[in-house]
FILORO-362089 format. One line per 5 residues: number of its first residue (from 0); their letters; for each residue x, y, z of C-alpha. Coordinates in Angstrom, 1 decimal. Layout:
NUM	A	X:Y:Z ~ ... .
//
This chain:
0	MYHAK	41.0:41.0:17.8 ~ 41.8:44.0:16.2 ~ 44.5:42.3:13.5 ~ 41.3:40.0:12.6 ~ 38.7:42.8:12.6 .
5	ELGHN	41.2:44.4:9.9 ~ 41.4:41.6:8.1 ~ 37.3:42.0:7.5 ~ 34.4:40.6:10.1 ~ 33.6:36.8:10.3 .
10	NFQFY	37.5:35.7:10.2 ~ 39.3:34.8:13.1 ~ 43.4:34.6:13.4 ~ 46.0:32.8:15.5 ~ 48.4:35.1:18.2 .
15	NPTMN	51.7:34.7:17.0 ~ 54.3:37.2:18.4 ~ 55.1:40.0:15.2 ~ 51.6:41.3:16.8 ~ 53.2:42.2:19.6 .
20	VRTSE	55.4:43.9:17.7 ~ 52.9:45.6:16.1 ~ 50.5:46.6:18.8 ~ 54.3:48.3:20.8 ~ 55.2:50.4:17.2 .
25	RFVLE	51.6:51.9:17.5 ~ 51.0:52.8:21.2 ~ 54.3:54.4:20.4 ~ 53.1:56.4:17.2 ~ 50.4:57.5:19.1 .
30	NSLRR	51.4:58.6:21.4 ~ 53.8:61.1:19.5 ~ 50.7:62.4:17.8 ~ 49.1:62.8:20.7 ~ 52.5:64.8:21.9 .
35	ALKQN	52.7:66.8:19.0 ~ 48.4:67.6:19.0 ~ 50.0:69.0:22.8 ~ 53.8:70.5:21.8 ~ 52.3:71.7:18.7 .
40	EFVLF	54.4:70.2:16.5 ~ 52.4:70.1:14.2 ~ 51.9:72.8:11.1 ~ 50.0:74.5:7.4 ~ 51.5:75.1:4.6 .
45	YHPIF	49.3:76.9:2.3 ~ 48.6:75.8:-1.0 ~ 47.8:78.5:-4.3 ~ 45.1:78.7:-6.3 ~ 45.6:80.2:-9.5 .
50	DLATQ	42.9:80.9:-11.5 ~ 44.0:80.2:-14.8 ~ 42.0:82.9:-17.1 ~ 43.3:86.5:-14.9 ~ 46.9:83.9:-13.5 .
55	SLIGC	45.8:85.6:-9.9 ~ 45.5:84.2:-6.9 ~ 42.4:83.3:-6.0 ~ 42.8:80.7:-2.2 ~ 45.5:78.6:-1.5 .
60	EALLR	44.8:75.3:0.7 ~ 45.8:74.8:4.1 ~ 47.9:71.2:4.1 ~ 48.9:69.4:7.3 ~ 52.9:68.7:8.1 .
65	WQELG	53.8:67.0:11.0 ~ 57.5:68.8:12.7 ~ 58.6:65.4:14.3 ~ 60.9:65.6:16.9 ~ 63.9:64.7:15.5 .
70	RGLLL	62.8:63.5:12.5 ~ 62.4:66.5:11.0 ~ 59.3:67.6:8.2 ~ 57.1:64.6:7.6 ~ 54.8:65.1:4.9 .
75	PSEFL	51.0:63.7:5.1 ~ 51.4:60.5:3.8 ~ 54.1:59.3:6.3 ~ 51.2:60.1:9.3 ~ 48.3:60.3:7.4 .
80	PLIEA	47.0:56.8:7.8 ~ 48.0:56.6:11.8 ~ 45.5:59.5:12.3 ~ 43.1:57.6:10.7 ~ 43.8:54.3:12.4 .
85	SGLNV	43.9:55.7:16.5 ~ 41.1:57.8:16.2 ~ 42.6:60.9:16.4 ~ 41.0:62.5:13.1 ~ 38.8:64.9:14.9 .
90	PINHW	40.4:66.3:17.5 ~ 43.5:66.7:13.9 ~ 41.6:68.6:11.6 ~ 39.7:70.8:13.5 ~ 43.1:72.2:15.0 .
95	VLQEA	44.1:72.5:11.3 ~ 40.0:74.4:10.5 ~ 41.4:76.7:13.8 ~ 44.9:77.4:13.0 ~ 43.7:78.6:9.0 .
100	CRQIK	41.5:80.3:10.7 ~ 43.8:82.4:12.7 ~ 46.6:82.6:10.3 ~ 44.0:84.3:7.7 ~ 43.0:86.6:10.1 .
105	VWQSQ	46.7:87.5:11.1 ~ 47.3:87.7:7.8 ~ 45.3:90.7:7.5 ~ 46.2:92.7:9.8 ~ 49.3:92.6:8.5 .
110	GLNTV	47.5:94.6:5.7 ~ 47.9:92.3:3.5 ~ 45.5:91.4:0.6 ~ 43.7:88.0:1.9 ~ 42.2:84.8:-0.3 .
115	PVAVN	39.8:82.4:0.7 ~ 41.3:79.2:2.4 ~ 40.5:76.1:1.7 ~ 40.8:72.8:4.7 ~ 39.7:69.2:3.9 .
120	LSAAQ	36.9:67.4:6.3 ~ 37.2:63.6:7.7 ~ 33.6:62.0:7.4 ~ 34.1:61.3:11.2 ~ 35.2:65.3:11.2 .
125	FKRRD	32.1:66.2:8.6 ~ 29.3:63.4:10.9 ~ 29.9:64.8:14.6 ~ 26.5:65.7:15.6 ~ 28.5:69.2:16.7 .
130	FLSSV	30.0:69.6:13.5 ~ 28.3:73.1:13.1 ~ 28.6:74.4:16.0 ~ 32.5:74.1:16.1 ~ 32.6:75.4:12.3 .
135	TETLT	30.9:78.4:14.0 ~ 32.6:78.7:17.1 ~ 35.9:78.1:15.3 ~ 34.8:81.5:13.4 ~ 33.9:83.4:16.4 .
140	NSGLD	35.9:82.6:17.9 ~ 38.9:83.9:14.7 ~ 37.2:86.9:13.9 ~ 36.8:85.7:10.1 ~ 34.7:86.1:7.7 .
145	PHYLD	33.3:83.3:6.3 ~ 33.2:83.8:3.2 ~ 37.3:83.6:3.8 ~ 36.7:79.9:4.6 ~ 36.1:76.5:2.1 .
150	LDLTE	35.4:73.6:3.3 ~ 36.7:70.6:1.3 ~ 34.7:67.2:1.2 ~ 35.6:64.0:-0.9 ~ 32.2:61.9:-2.3 .
155	SIVMG	32.2:59.5:-0.2 ~ 31.5:62.2:2.7 ~ 28.4:63.5:1.0 ~ 27.4:60.9:-0.8 ~ 27.1:58.4:2.3 .
160	DAETA	24.2:60.2:3.7 ~ 22.6:62.7:0.7 ~ 20.0:63.8:2.3 ~ 22.0:64.0:6.3 ~ 24.5:66.2:3.6 .
165	IGILR	22.1:67.7:2.3 ~ 21.1:69.8:4.8 ~ 24.8:70.6:6.8 ~ 25.9:72.0:3.5 ~ 22.9:74.3:3.1 .
170	SLKEI	23.4:75.0:6.9 ~ 27.2:75.7:5.7 ~ 25.8:77.8:3.0 ~ 23.4:80.2:5.2 ~ 26.6:81.4:6.9 .
175	GISIS	28.8:82.4:3.5 ~ 31.1:79.7:3.9 ~ 32.1:77.7:0.3 ~ 32.0:74.6:-0.5 ~ 33.9:71.8:-1.9 .
180	VDDFG	33.9:68.1:-3.0 ~ 37.3:67.4:-3.6 ~ 38.8:64.2:-5.5 ~ 36.4:64.8:-8.0 ~ 35.8:61.2:-10.8 .
185	TGYSS	37.5:58.7:-7.8 ~ 33.4:58.4:-6.1 ~ 29.9:57.2:-7.2 ~ 28.5:60.9:-7.3 ~ 25.2:60.7:-9.7 .
190	LSHLR	24.4:63.7:-11.2 ~ 21.2:63.2:-10.1 ~ 22.7:64.1:-6.7 ~ 25.2:66.1:-7.0 ~ 23.5:69.0:-8.5 .
195	RFPID	21.1:69.2:-5.9 ~ 24.1:69.8:-3.4 ~ 25.0:73.4:-2.8 ~ 27.7:73.0:-4.0 ~ 30.9:76.1:-5.1 .
200	TLKIN	33.5:74.2:-7.0 ~ 34.5:70.4:-7.9 ~ 38.1:69.8:-7.8 ~ 39.3:67.7:-10.4 ~ 41.8:64.8:-8.7 .
205	QSFVR	45.7:64.2:-9.6 ~ 45.4:60.5:-11.0 ~ 43.2:62.3:-14.0 ~ 45.1:65.4:-14.5 ~ 48.6:64.0:-14.1 .
210	DLTTD	48.7:61.6:-17.5 ~ 46.0:64.2:-19.3 ~ 48.3:64.8:-22.2 ~ 49.5:60.9:-22.7 ~ 46.3:59.3:-21.9 .
215	VDDAA	43.5:60.0:-23.7 ~ 41.0:58.1:-21.7 ~ 42.0:60.5:-18.2 ~ 42.4:63.4:-21.0 ~ 38.5:63.0:-22.2 .
220	ITAAI	37.2:62.4:-18.7 ~ 38.6:65.7:-17.7 ~ 36.9:67.5:-20.1 ~ 34.1:65.9:-19.6 ~ 34.1:66.6:-16.0 .
225	ISMAK	34.7:70.8:-16.4 ~ 32.2:70.3:-19.0 ~ 29.6:68.9:-16.6 ~ 30.8:71.8:-14.1 ~ 30.0:74.8:-16.2 .
230	SLRLR	26.5:73.0:-17.0 ~ 25.2:72.8:-13.3 ~ 27.3:76.3:-13.2 ~ 29.9:75.4:-10.5 ~ 33.7:76.3:-10.6 .
235	VVAED	36.6:73.7:-11.1 ~ 40.3:72.9:-9.9 ~ 42.5:70.9:-11.4 ~ 44.7:69.5:-9.1 ~ 48.8:68.5:-8.9 .
240	VETKE	49.4:70.5:-12.7 ~ 52.8:70.2:-13.4 ~ 53.5:70.9:-16.7 ~ 52.3:74.0:-19.4 ~ 51.1:71.3:-21.5 .
245	QLDFL	48.5:70.4:-18.5 ~ 48.3:73.9:-18.0 ~ 47.1:74.8:-21.9 ~ 44.9:71.4:-22.3 ~ 43.0:72.2:-19.4 .
250	RGQGC	42.8:76.5:-20.6 ~ 42.1:75.2:-23.4 ~ 38.9:72.7:-22.3 ~ 37.8:75.9:-19.6 ~ 38.7:75.0:-16.8 .
255	DSVQG	38.6:78.1:-14.1 ~ 41.7:77.5:-11.9 ~ 43.8:75.7:-11.7 ~ 46.8:74.6:-8.2 ~ 50.7:72.6:-8.7 .
260	FYYYP	54.4:72.8:-8.7 ~ 53.8:74.7:-12.0 ~ 52.2:77.7:-11.0 ~ 54.2:77.1:-6.8 ~ 54.5:74.0:-4.0 .
265	ALPAE	52.8:74.5:-0.5 ~ 54.7:76.7:1.6 ~ 54.1:77.7:4.9 ~ 53.4:80.4:6.7 ~ 55.7:83.2:6.1 .
270	EFARI	57.4:82.5:1.7 ~ 53.3:81.9:1.2 ~ 53.3:85.5:3.2 ~ 55.0:86.9:0.0 ~ 52.9:85.9:-3.1 .
275	LV	50.2:88.0:-1.5 ~ 50.8:91.0:-2.5 .
//
C-alpha cells in the first residue's frame, strides 16, 4: 500500500520481497532518528552572512547536522529526506529553533557581539495550529529578544495558502521577528502576492548564483531578482557564493549581503564564536 502511495494515486502494486527489505531499512533509520533526538546527537552549525558594503558579519543561518554514533558527522542531504518521510520533521525542526535561540543567548551571556540567527521552517511546522504559540514560547523560555530571530520560509510554503500565511507572518512581525523567503526564484510567487507578504529579505537560490558568471540566463535572473527586491524595499542575500567573480557581479548589481565558502563554510558553535568580535 505504501509503495503504491509513493508512486502516486489511483494505482496498485503487487507484492515483491524487496518491499520487506526497504521497510526494514526504513524502520531502522527511523528508530535511529528518534534515538538521535532523544540522545542529543543532532548539532547545529552556523553559516555566516556578510554585508557586501561594509564586509561586516550581520547574521548567520542555523544548519542541522547529525553526529550519528559509529558514522560520524552526517550532512543534511544524507538524512533530511528521511526526516520528511518519517514525519519527524516537526519535532526536529522545533528542536532546531530551540537550540538556535539557546545558543544566541549563550553567546550574549559571554559578552560576544551577537548577530541574528536564521532558522529554516518546514511546511508541516508552519501549518500547525500551535505554530505561533510554539515560537513565542521558545522565545520566552530562552529569554531571547525576538529581533535576533529570522524565520526562513520557501515560496511554496507561503504560497500554499496565501491568506493564512499573511496573517501568521504579520503576527510574527508584530512580535519583532524578521521574515525571509528562502530559495527565491525556484517557486511560483507572483509580484502581486509577494508585495502583500510582510517579509524583510529575499534569498537567491544557489542554483542561480553558482553559474551566474558563465550562464547569461542565470545572470539575468539574479539581476532581475535583486532589482525587484530593491523596488519592494527588501534586502537580498545571495547564497553559496564561492568566487570573487560571483562576489563582484553581485556587488555590481547592488546585492546587500552574501553567504558562502568565499567567506566561511558553516561552522560549529565554538568556531563561530571566534568571529563574533
